[in-house]
N, C-alpha and C positions, 0 to 999 in steps of 0.2 A: 640318807643321813639328815638329821634334824638341822634346821637352819641356824639354830642357836647353839651349835655344838661347841665344845670346849677344847678343841684340838690345841695342843701346845706346840709352839715353835720350839723344837728341841734345843737348838743352839741358844736362843734367847733365854730359855728356861735355865739351861746349864750355866750361862753367864750370870744370870740373876742369883742363882744359888751360890756360886763361887764368890760373887761380889758381896754377898751378905754374910759370908762366913769368916770369922776371925781366926787366924792361926797365930799362935804365940811367936813373938819376935825372938824368943830365946832359942828357937830351933835354927839349925844352919839353913842357908838358902835352899840347898837341894832338898832337904826334908820338907820345907814349906812348899816347894814346887810339886813334890810328889803328892803331898796331901791335897793340894789344890787340883792337880790333875785327876787324882782318884775321885775327888768330889765332882769335878766337871763330868767325867765319864759316867759316873753313877747317875747323876742328874739327867744327863742326856739320854741314857738308855732307859731310865725310869719314865721319862716323858714319852719316849717311843713306845714303851709297853702300855702306858696309860692310853695313848692314842689308839693302839691296836685293840685294847679291851673295850674302849668306847665304840669303835667300829663294830666289834662283835656283838656288843650289848644292844646297840640301837639300830641294827640293820633292818629291823622289821618296820621301821617308820614310826615307832611309838615315840612320844615326846618324853624326854628325860625328866625324871622327878628327883627330888632330893633323896628319896629312898633308893632309887636305882643307882644314883651316884654313890651313896654310902655303900651299897653292895659292891659296886665296881672298885671303890677304894679299899674295901675289906679284902677283896680278891688280890689286889695289888700288894697290900700289906702282908698277906699270908704267903706270897710267893717270893722266892729268892731267884737270883740270876740263873742258878743251875736248873731251875724248874722251867725256864723259858725255852 
């Protein structure tokens, strides 16, 4: 694995995503919590998937490039949870 890998701390990433997302105060508290929970879990598992794809992509010892990360992000974008 490259020394400058970009492995994400899944918990910290999910907390950052949830903390940066605004939910309307017009919703009832339960709806707000459900949206935040959904966002947290989505971010957590997206970070996990990113880390896995990074491991798969760079196991041969090659140095990551911006092009290889773009390809990795494209793959992440094109897949849905059901595909994992």
